[in-house]
C-alpha positions as CSV (number, residue, x, y, z in Angstrom):
1,X,-95.5,-20.1,31.8
2,X,-92.9,-21.6,34.3
3,X,-90.8,-22.9,31.5
4,X,-91.2,-19.5,29.4
5,X,-89.6,-17.9,32.3
6,X,-86.9,-20.3,32.8
7,X,-85.9,-20.4,29.3
8,X,-85.6,-16.2,29.6
9,X,-83.8,-16.2,33.0
10,X,-81.4,-19.2,31.2
11,X,-81.1,-17.1,28.4
12,X,-80.4,-13.7,30.3
13,X,-77.7,-15.8,32.3
14,X,-75.6,-17.2,29.4
15,X,-76.2,-13.6,28.0
16,X,-74.3,-11.7,31.1
17,X,-71.3,-14.9,30.8
18,X,-71.1,-14.0,26.9
19,X,-71.0,-10.7,27.1
20,X,-68.5,-10.7,30.2
21,X,-66.3,-12.9,28.2
22,X,-66.2,-11.3,25.1
23,X,-65.7,-7.6,27.4
24,X,-62.9,-9.6,29.6
25,X,-61.0,-10.7,26.4
26,X,-62.1,-7.7,23.9
27,X,-59.6,-5.4,26.5
28,X,-56.6,-6.6,24.7
29,X,-58.2,-8.0,21.3
30,X,-57.1,-4.8,19.6
31,X,-53.4,-5.3,20.3
32,X,-51.3,-6.8,17.6
33,X,-49.3,-9.7,18.0
34,X,-47.9,-12.8,16.3
35,X,-50.4,-15.6,14.6
36,X,-50.4,-18.2,17.3
37,X,-50.3,-22.1,15.2
38,X,-52.4,-24.4,18.0
39,X,-55.2,-23.3,20.0
40,X,-54.4,-25.8,22.6
41,X,-51.0,-24.7,23.3
42,X,-50.8,-20.8,21.7
43,X,-47.3,-19.7,21.6
44,X,-46.2,-21.7,24.7
45,X,-44.0,-24.2,23.0
46,X,-41.9,-21.3,20.8
47,X,-41.3,-19.5,24.3
48,X,-40.3,-22.4,26.0
49,X,-38.3,-24.4,23.5
50,X,-36.8,-21.2,22.0
51,X,-32.7,-21.7,20.7
52,X,-31.7,-18.5,22.5
53,X,-33.6,-17.2,25.2
54,X,-35.0,-13.5,24.3
55,X,-34.5,-14.1,20.7
56,X,-38.1,-14.4,20.2
57,X,-39.2,-11.5,21.9
58,X,-36.2,-9.3,20.0
59,X,-38.1,-10.4,16.8
60,X,-41.7,-9.8,18.3
61,X,-40.3,-5.8,19.3
62,X,-38.7,-4.9,15.8
63,X,-42.5,-6.4,14.3
64,X,-45.2,-5.0,17.2
65,X,-43.4,-2.4,19.4
66,X,-43.1,-2.6,23.0
67,X,-46.6,-4.0,23.8
68,X,-47.6,-7.0,21.6
69,X,-50.2,-10.0,22.3
70,X,-49.3,-13.8,22.6
71,X,-51.8,-16.4,22.9
72,X,-51.4,-19.2,26.0
73,X,-53.1,-22.2,26.5
74,X,-56.9,-22.6,25.7
75,X,-56.5,-19.9,22.8
76,X,-55.6,-17.7,26.3
77,X,-54.7,-13.8,25.6
78,X,-51.5,-12.7,27.2
79,X,-50.5,-9.0,27.0
80,X,-46.8,-8.9,26.7
81,X,-45.0,-5.8,27.4
82,X,-41.3,-4.4,27.3
83,X,-42.5,-0.6,27.2
84,X,-40.3,1.5,29.8
85,X,-43.6,3.8,31.1
86,X,-46.3,0.5,30.9
87,X,-43.4,-1.4,33.3
88,X,-42.8,1.7,35.3
89,X,-46.8,1.8,35.9
90,X,-46.9,-1.6,36.4
91,X,-44.0,-2.0,39.0
92,X,-43.6,1.4,40.5
93,X,-46.8,2.8,40.7
94,X,-49.1,0.3,40.9
95,X,-48.1,-1.1,44.3
96,X,-49.4,-4.6,44.9
97,X,-52.0,-4.8,41.9
98,X,-50.2,-6.6,39.8
99,X,-49.3,-9.8,41.8
100,X,-47.2,-13.0,40.6
101,X,-49.2,-15.1,38.5
102,X,-50.8,-18.4,40.3
103,X,-48.0,-20.7,37.9
104,X,-45.2,-18.2,38.9
105,X,-46.1,-18.6,42.6
106,X,-46.6,-22.0,42.4
107,X,-43.4,-22.8,41.6
108,X,-41.5,-20.4,43.5
109,X,-43.4,-22.5,46.4
110,X,-42.1,-25.7,45.1
111,X,-38.3,-24.4,45.1
112,X,-38.5,-22.0,48.2
113,X,-41.2,-22.1,49.9
114,X,-43.8,-19.8,51.1
115,X,-41.2,-17.1,51.3
116,X,-40.8,-13.7,50.3
117,X,-40.9,-14.5,46.9
118,X,-44.3,-16.1,47.2
119,X,-46.2,-13.8,49.3
120,X,-48.1,-10.8,47.8
121,X,-49.4,-7.7,49.3
122,X,-49.7,-7.1,53.1
123,X,-47.9,-10.2,53.6
124,X,-45.2,-9.4,51.3
125,X,-44.4,-5.6,53.3
126,X,-44.2,-7.4,56.5
127,X,-41.9,-9.9,55.5
128,X,-39.6,-7.2,53.6
129,X,-40.0,-4.8,56.8
130,X,-38.9,-8.0,59.1
131,X,-35.7,-8.6,56.7
132,X,-35.1,-4.8,55.9
133,X,-32.4,-4.7,58.9
134,X,-30.1,-7.8,57.1
135,X,-29.6,-5.5,54.0
136,X,-28.6,-1.9,55.0
137,X,-25.3,-0.4,53.8
138,X,-24.2,-1.0,57.4
139,X,-24.8,-4.6,57.5
140,X,-23.5,-5.4,53.8
141,X,-20.2,-3.7,54.7
142,X,-19.8,-6.4,57.4
143,X,-19.9,-9.1,54.1
144,X,-16.9,-7.8,52.4
145,X,-14.2,-9.3,54.0
146,X,-16.3,-12.8,53.5
147,X,-16.6,-11.8,49.8
148,X,-12.8,-10.9,49.5
149,X,-11.8,-14.2,51.3
150,X,-13.9,-16.2,49.4
151,X,-12.5,-14.7,46.1
152,X,-8.9,-14.7,47.0
153,X,-9.7,-18.8,47.6
154,X,-11.0,-19.5,44.4
155,X,-8.3,-17.3,42.6
156,X,-5.5,-19.6,44.5
157,X,-7.7,-22.8,43.5
158,X,-7.1,-21.6,39.8
159,X,-3.5,-21.4,40.1
160,X,-3.1,-24.7,41.8
161,X,-4.7,-26.0,38.9
162,X,-2.8,-24.3,36.5
163,X,0.2,-25.2,38.2
164,X,0.0,-28.9,37.6
165,X,-1.8,-28.6,34.3
166,X,0.1,-30.8,31.9
167,X,-1.9,-29.8,28.6
168,X,-4.1,-26.8,27.2
169,X,-6.9,-28.6,27.8
170,X,-6.6,-28.3,31.5
171,X,-6.1,-24.5,31.3
172,X,-9.6,-24.4,30.0
173,X,-12.5,-24.5,32.9
174,X,-16.4,-24.7,33.2
175,X,-16.3,-21.0,35.1
176,X,-19.9,-21.3,35.7
177,X,-19.3,-24.4,38.2
178,X,-16.1,-22.8,40.3
179,X,-18.2,-19.4,40.2
180,X,-21.4,-21.7,41.7
181,X,-19.2,-23.3,44.3
182,X,-18.0,-20.2,45.4
183,X,-21.2,-18.0,45.6
184,X,-22.8,-21.2,47.3
185,X,-19.8,-20.9,50.0
186,X,-20.4,-16.9,50.7
187,X,-24.2,-17.3,50.8
188,X,-23.9,-20.3,53.3
189,X,-21.9,-18.1,55.5
190,X,-23.5,-14.7,54.8
191,X,-26.8,-16.1,55.2
192,X,-26.4,-18.7,58.0
193,X,-22.7,-18.5,59.4
194,X,-22.9,-22.2,58.0
195,X,-19.5,-23.9,55.7
196,X,-20.8,-25.3,53.1
197,X,-17.4,-26.0,51.9
198,X,-18.5,-26.1,48.3
199,X,-14.8,-24.8,47.1
200,X,-13.3,-27.3,49.3
201,X,-14.9,-30.3,47.1
202,X,-16.5,-31.3,51.0
203,X,-19.7,-33.6,50.3
204,X,-22.1,-31.5,51.2
205,X,-26.0,-32.3,50.7
206,X,-26.9,-28.6,50.3
207,X,-24.5,-28.6,46.9
208,X,-25.6,-31.9,45.9
209,X,-29.0,-30.7,46.2
210,X,-28.4,-27.4,43.9
211,X,-26.2,-28.8,41.2
212,X,-27.8,-28.5,38.4
213,X,-31.4,-27.8,39.5
214,X,-32.3,-25.7,36.8
215,X,-31.0,-27.4,34.1
216,X,-32.5,-30.8,35.1
217,X,-35.9,-29.7,36.0
218,X,-37.2,-26.3,33.7
219,X,-35.4,-27.2,30.2
220,X,-37.3,-27.7,27.8
221,X,-41.3,-29.2,29.6
222,X,-43.0,-31.6,28.4
223,X,-46.5,-30.8,26.5
224,X,-48.1,-32.7,29.3
225,X,-46.3,-30.2,31.9
226,X,-47.1,-27.0,29.9
227,X,-51.2,-28.0,29.9
228,X,-51.0,-29.1,33.7
229,X,-49.6,-25.6,34.6
230,X,-51.7,-24.1,32.6
231,X,-55.0,-25.2,34.8
232,X,-53.7,-24.0,37.6
233,X,-55.1,-20.8,38.1
234,X,-58.2,-22.5,38.1
235,X,-57.5,-25.1,41.1
236,X,-58.2,-23.7,44.6
237,X,-55.1,-23.2,46.9
238,X,-55.8,-25.4,49.3
239,X,-55.7,-28.1,46.8
240,X,-52.6,-26.5,44.3
241,X,-50.3,-26.9,46.9
242,X,-50.4,-30.8,47.1
243,X,-49.1,-30.7,43.7
244,X,-45.6,-30.7,44.9
245,X,-46.5,-34.3,45.8
246,X,-47.1,-35.9,42.3
247,X,-44.7,-38.5,40.9
248,X,-42.7,-36.2,38.3
249,X,-39.0,-36.1,37.8
250,X,-39.0,-32.1,38.5
251,X,-41.5,-32.1,41.8
252,X,-39.2,-35.2,43.4
253,X,-35.9,-32.9,42.6
254,X,-37.6,-29.9,44.0
255,X,-39.3,-32.0,47.2
256,X,-35.6,-33.4,47.9
257,X,-33.8,-30.1,47.4
258,X,-36.3,-28.2,49.8
259,X,-36.0,-30.6,52.7
260,X,-32.9,-30.6,52.8
261,X,-32.8,-26.7,53.2
262,X,-35.1,-27.1,55.4
263,X,-33.9,-29.5,57.7
264,X,-30.7,-27.7,57.8
265,X,-32.2,-24.1,58.3
266,X,-34.7,-25.3,61.2
267,X,-32.0,-26.4,63.1
268,X,-30.0,-23.0,62.7
269,X,-33.0,-21.0,63.4
270,X,-33.3,-22.8,66.6
271,X,-30.2,-22.3,67.5
272,X,-30.3,-18.7,67.0
273,X,-33.2,-18.1,68.3
274,X,-32.1,-19.4,71.6
275,X,-28.7,-17.9,71.2
276,X,-30.8,-14.1,70.6
277,X,-33.1,-14.8,73.9
278,X,-29.9,-15.6,76.0
279,X,-27.8,-13.0,74.4
280,X,-24.8,-14.7,73.3
281,X,-25.1,-13.8,69.7
282,X,-25.1,-10.1,70.3
283,X,-21.6,-10.2,67.7
284,X,-23.4,-12.4,65.1
285,X,-23.7,-10.8,62.0
286,X,-25.2,-13.4,59.3
287,X,-28.4,-12.8,58.0
288,X,-30.3,-15.1,59.9
289,X,-29.0,-13.9,62.9
290,X,-30.3,-10.3,62.2
291,X,-33.8,-11.7,61.2
292,X,-34.5,-13.4,64.4
293,X,-33.2,-10.5,66.1
294,X,-35.7,-8.4,64.1
295,X,-38.4,-10.8,64.1
296,X,-38.3,-11.1,68.1
297,X,-38.5,-7.3,68.0
298,X,-41.9,-7.1,66.3
299,X,-45.2,-7.3,67.2
300,X,-46.6,-10.7,67.8
301,X,-48.9,-10.3,65.1
302,X,-46.6,-9.1,62.4
303,X,-43.3,-11.5,63.2
304,X,-42.3,-14.1,60.6
305,X,-43.9,-17.4,61.5
306,X,-40.9,-20.4,61.8
307,X,-42.3,-21.5,58.8
308,X,-41.7,-18.2,56.8
309,X,-38.1,-17.6,58.4
310,X,-37.2,-21.2,57.3
311,X,-38.3,-20.0,53.6
312,X,-36.5,-17.1,53.9
313,X,-33.4,-19.0,54.0
314,X,-34.2,-21.2,51.3
315,X,-34.7,-18.2,49.2
316,X,-31.1,-17.1,49.9
317,X,-29.6,-20.4,49.6
318,X,-31.5,-20.5,46.3
319,X,-31.3,-16.7,44.7
320,X,-28.1,-15.9,46.3
321,X,-25.6,-18.1,44.3
322,X,-27.0,-19.2,41.5
323,X,-28.4,-16.3,39.9
324,X,-24.8,-14.2,40.9
325,X,-22.5,-17.2,39.9
326,X,-24.8,-17.2,36.2
327,X,-24.3,-12.9,36.0
328,X,-20.7,-13.2,36.6
329,X,-20.5,-16.1,33.9
330,X,-21.8,-14.0,31.7
331,X,-19.4,-11.3,32.2
332,X,-16.6,-13.1,31.8
333,X,-17.5,-14.5,28.5
334,X,-18.3,-11.1,26.8
335,X,-14.7,-10.2,28.3
336,X,-13.1,-13.0,26.9
337,X,-14.4,-12.0,23.7
338,X,-13.5,-8.4,23.9
339,X,-10.1,-8.5,25.4
340,X,-9.7,-4.7,25.0
341,X,-12.4,-4.5,27.8
342,X,-10.5,-6.7,30.1
343,X,-7.4,-4.9,29.4
344,X,-9.0,-1.5,30.4
345,X,-10.7,-3.2,33.8
346,X,-7.1,-4.6,34.6
347,X,-5.5,-1.4,34.1
348,X,-8.1,0.8,36.5
349,X,-8.1,-1.9,38.7
350,X,-4.3,-1.8,38.6
351,X,-4.6,1.9,39.1
352,X,-7.0,1.5,42.1
353,X,-4.0,-0.8,43.5
354,X,-1.4,1.9,43.6
355,X,-4.0,4.4,45.2
356,X,-4.7,1.6,48.4
357,X,-1.0,0.6,48.6
358,X,0.1,4.5,48.7
359,X,-1.9,5.1,51.8
360,X,-0.8,2.1,53.2
361,X,-3.9,0.0,53.0
362,X,-3.6,-4.1,52.2
363,X,-7.1,-4.1,50.5
364,X,-9.8,-2.7,48.7
365,X,-12.5,-0.6,50.6
366,X,-16.5,-0.5,49.0
367,X,-15.1,3.2,47.9
368,X,-12.5,1.7,46.0
369,X,-14.6,-0.7,44.0
370,X,-17.1,2.1,43.7
371,X,-14.4,4.4,41.9
372,X,-13.5,1.7,39.4
373,X,-15.9,3.5,37.4
374,X,-15.1,1.1,33.8
375,X,-15.6,-2.3,36.0
376,X,-18.8,-1.2,37.0
377,X,-19.8,0.0,33.4
378,X,-18.8,-3.6,32.1
379,X,-20.9,-5.2,35.3
380,X,-24.1,-3.2,34.3
381,X,-23.9,-4.0,30.8
382,X,-23.4,-7.6,31.1
383,X,-26.5,-7.8,33.4
384,X,-28.6,-5.6,30.9
385,X,-27.3,-7.9,28.1
386,X,-28.0,-11.2,30.2
387,X,-30.7,-10.8,32.5
388,X,-31.0,-14.0,34.1
389,X,-34.1,-13.8,35.3
390,X,-35.5,-13.4,32.0
391,X,-39.3,-12.9,31.9
392,X,-41.9,-11.9,34.5
393,X,-45.0,-13.1,35.0
394,X,-48.0,-10.9,36.3
395,X,-51.6,-10.6,36.4
396,X,-53.8,-7.6,36.4
397,X,-55.1,-7.5,40.3
398,X,-57.8,-4.9,39.2
399,X,-59.0,-3.1,36.0
400,X,-56.4,-1.0,34.8
401,X,-55.2,1.5,32.2
402,X,-51.7,0.8,31.3
403,X,-49.6,4.1,29.6
404,X,-47.2,3.7,27.2
405,X,-44.4,5.6,26.0
406,X,-44.5,5.3,22.4
407,X,-47.8,4.9,20.4
408,X,-48.8,1.2,19.4
409,X,-50.6,0.6,16.3
410,X,-53.7,-1.6,16.5
411,X,-55.1,-4.3,14.2
412,X,-57.5,-1.6,12.9
413,X,-54.3,0.6,12.1
414,X,-54.8,3.2,15.2
415,X,-52.2,4.6,17.3
416,X,-52.8,3.3,21.1
417,X,-51.1,5.6,24.2
418,X,-52.9,3.6,26.6
419,X,-54.2,0.1,27.3
420,X,-57.3,-0.9,29.3
421,X,-57.0,-4.1,30.8
422,X,-59.7,-6.0,32.9
423,X,-58.8,-7.4,36.4
424,X,-57.3,-10.9,35.9
425,X,-55.5,-9.6,32.5
426,X,-52.3,-12.5,32.1
427,X,-49.5,-10.2,31.8
428,X,-45.5,-11.4,30.5
429,X,-43.0,-8.9,31.2
430,X,-40.1,-9.3,28.8
431,X,-37.3,-8.4,31.1
432,X,-34.6,-9.0,28.1
433,X,-36.8,-7.0,25.7
434,X,-36.7,-4.1,27.6
435,X,-32.8,-4.0,28.6
436,X,-32.6,-4.2,24.9
437,X,-34.7,-1.3,23.9
438,X,-32.8,0.5,20.6
439,X,-34.9,3.4,21.7
440,X,-33.7,3.1,25.8
441,X,-29.9,2.1,25.1
442,X,-29.1,3.3,21.5
443,X,-28.9,1.8,18.2
444,X,-26.5,-0.4,19.5
445,X,-28.4,-1.8,22.3
446,X,-27.8,-5.6,20.9
447,X,-23.9,-5.0,21.3
448,X,-21.4,-5.3,24.4
449,X,-20.4,-1.9,25.2
450,X,-19.9,-0.7,28.4
451,X,-19.2,3.2,27.7
452,X,-23.1,3.7,27.4
453,X,-23.1,3.3,31.4
454,X,-20.3,6.4,31.8
455,X,-22.3,8.6,30.7
456,X,-25.6,9.9,32.6
457,X,-28.7,9.5,30.4
458,X,-31.3,12.0,31.2
459,X,-34.9,11.8,30.8
460,X,-34.9,8.0,31.0
461,X,-38.0,6.6,32.5
462,X,-37.2,4.7,35.9
463,X,-37.9,1.0,36.0
464,X,-35.1,-0.9,37.7
465,X,-33.7,-0.7,41.1
466,X,-30.1,-0.9,39.6
467,X,-28.8,1.0,36.6
468,X,-32.3,1.7,35.5
469,X,-31.9,-2.1,33.7
470,X,-34.6,-4.5,34.7
471,X,-32.6,-7.3,36.1
472,X,-33.4,-7.1,39.8
473,X,-36.9,-6.2,39.0
474,X,-38.4,-3.0,40.2
475,X,-40.6,-1.0,42.8
476,X,-42.3,-2.7,46.0
477,X,-41.0,-6.1,44.5
478,X,-37.4,-5.2,43.3
479,X,-34.7,-7.8,44.4
480,X,-33.9,-7.3,48.2
481,X,-30.6,-8.4,47.8
482,X,-29.4,-6.7,45.2
483,X,-26.7,-4.4,46.7
484,X,-25.9,-8.1,48.4
485,X,-25.3,-9.1,44.9
486,X,-23.7,-6.6,43.2
487,X,-21.0,-6.2,45.8
488,X,-20.3,-9.7,45.8
489,X,-19.6,-9.7,42.1
490,X,-17.4,-6.8,42.4
491,X,-15.1,-8.6,45.3
492,X,-15.1,-11.6,42.9
493,X,-14.8,-9.6,39.4
494,X,-11.5,-7.7,40.6
495,X,-9.6,-9.7,42.4
496,X,-9.9,-13.1,39.3
497,X,-9.6,-10.0,36.7
498,X,-6.2,-8.6,39.0
499,X,-5.1,-11.8,38.8
500,X,-6.0,-14.0,35.6
501,X,-6.5,-13.4,31.8
502,X,-9.3,-14.9,30.2
503,X,-10.2,-16.1,26.7
504,X,-12.1,-18.2,24.3
505,X,-11.3,-21.8,24.3
506,X,-9.2,-22.9,20.7
507,X,-12.4,-25.0,20.0
508,X,-14.9,-21.8,20.4
509,X,-17.6,-23.3,21.6
510,X,-21.1,-22.1,20.6
511,X,-22.8,-20.7,23.7
512,X,-26.5,-21.1,23.9
513,X,-28.6,-19.1,26.5
514,X,-31.3,-21.6,27.1
515,X,-34.7,-21.0,28.7
516,X,-33.9,-23.2,32.0
517,X,-36.1,-20.8,34.6
518,X,-33.1,-19.1,33.9
519,X,-31.1,-17.9,31.3
520,X,-28.3,-20.6,31.7
521,X,-25.3,-21.0,29.5
522,X,-24.7,-24.3,27.6
523,X,-22.5,-25.8,24.8
524,X,-24.5,-26.2,21.5
525,X,-25.1,-30.1,20.9
526,X,-23.4,-31.1,24.5
527,X,-26.5,-30.0,26.6
528,X,-26.1,-33.7,28.5
529,X,-23.1,-31.9,30.1
530,X,-25.6,-29.7,31.5
531,X,-24.6,-26.2,32.7
532,X,-21.4,-25.0,30.9
533,X,-19.4,-21.8,29.8
534,X,-15.3,-23.3,29.1
535,X,-12.9,-20.1,29.3
536,X,-9.4,-20.7,28.6
537,X,-7.6,-18.9,31.9
538,X,-4.0,-17.8,32.3
539,X,-2.4,-16.2,35.4
540,X,-1.5,-12.5,34.7
541,X,2.3,-12.4,34.4
542,X,2.8,-15.9,34.8
543,X,2.7,-17.9,37.7
544,X,5.6,-17.5,40.2
């Protein structure tokens, strides 16, 4: 009798587990999507090894619409989203109910520690509250002289190189390398009041630590790496944090980089905390000084720990130079391909320069930059076409119903206007897909056309924090430094366009958008060179 009861009990438990698993996966089983060639890898290989970032997303959107179902490792269902209304719901209306995936958080922890990019929920809100004073409009205005000074320094470096150029090849420069050095100098001084010396070619451990890190560590991960990362969600966090000590090439690189940045940050934080307590740093306006002051004024229960402060600095260094440099790189690539737009921007800059001179000033103000409508439009358009962070990974923190802007067609041919999802559902946000939706941006969404941003659009669903593109994410987790990045880009872009003309080199290298964690440029069949964007430059009006 006892054996019969035990058998019934086991059967009941098994039935509950099977039913739970079925219901959990059934929630998106009716969503159409591409067939997977492998149960073990799903679509992980086709996504991670795609020839051009976004091409896979664009093809799926054309076939299945703005939401579709893919397979992850071990046959796991993943909901891919590019629908505006769904994105608005996830980023703006759901608070912290769609946290980052475990895999995304673990990689973030290895890259930048447990800072604002890593934490979730109440911890994220606490981090953001303390960091907000460093990104007010008034604070950002204090950085403009730094942006201009660094841009002018880069300009002078290029002119010096052109003066000694003896051949056409010497007039072709890898602009992403130069721009990364410039933005590293900017963020070093803005974040720490620290001189990286990248443009001066000084031997600096921070610059060496970050050199080609994304292309070396994230481009085309091995099958073993893909499978290992896919099981991280099942590993307790107190064990998962030790993954970084596994002796892989990537982990070794991450540890070495974070160690360098953490050592630098810890020393500077200690100095600035002491200066803050003694009242010696009242005039310091770097981000770290602002954070130290803001942190000191908080209730002890809500302050950032020393570990969190160090992680914020690692975050600023990483996100504050690589992404801005890459965004500028793609913009100059587009302007090199469309010289008529380059001329239009240069004419607008000259017009504003005349206005500045007429009022007796020697340099542009933020208002002057914002008056350059064509320059801003070109920036927005390039950021739309080339989102550096092209995909965002989220999980549903609770059961929910996600609304859609456009009805999707189910596997049974029915129209779906919303998608019920279960807690724990894996979701991938196609940033590049949304940024090129023809329903949002027009039939020419795949083309470089800045005029789309010169006429205000009515009735757009709110998604992104800047120009309604998703490149800086959106909602509570929108990039806290997006205004910093835009102002820096304006200053560098205007300085270089005022002084240089850009053209595609005569050998017309084929530039690939490679999936190296970020959307990075490389030359086809020359990936061993690392990130590359060779452009031919010449001085406007010739060298004096």
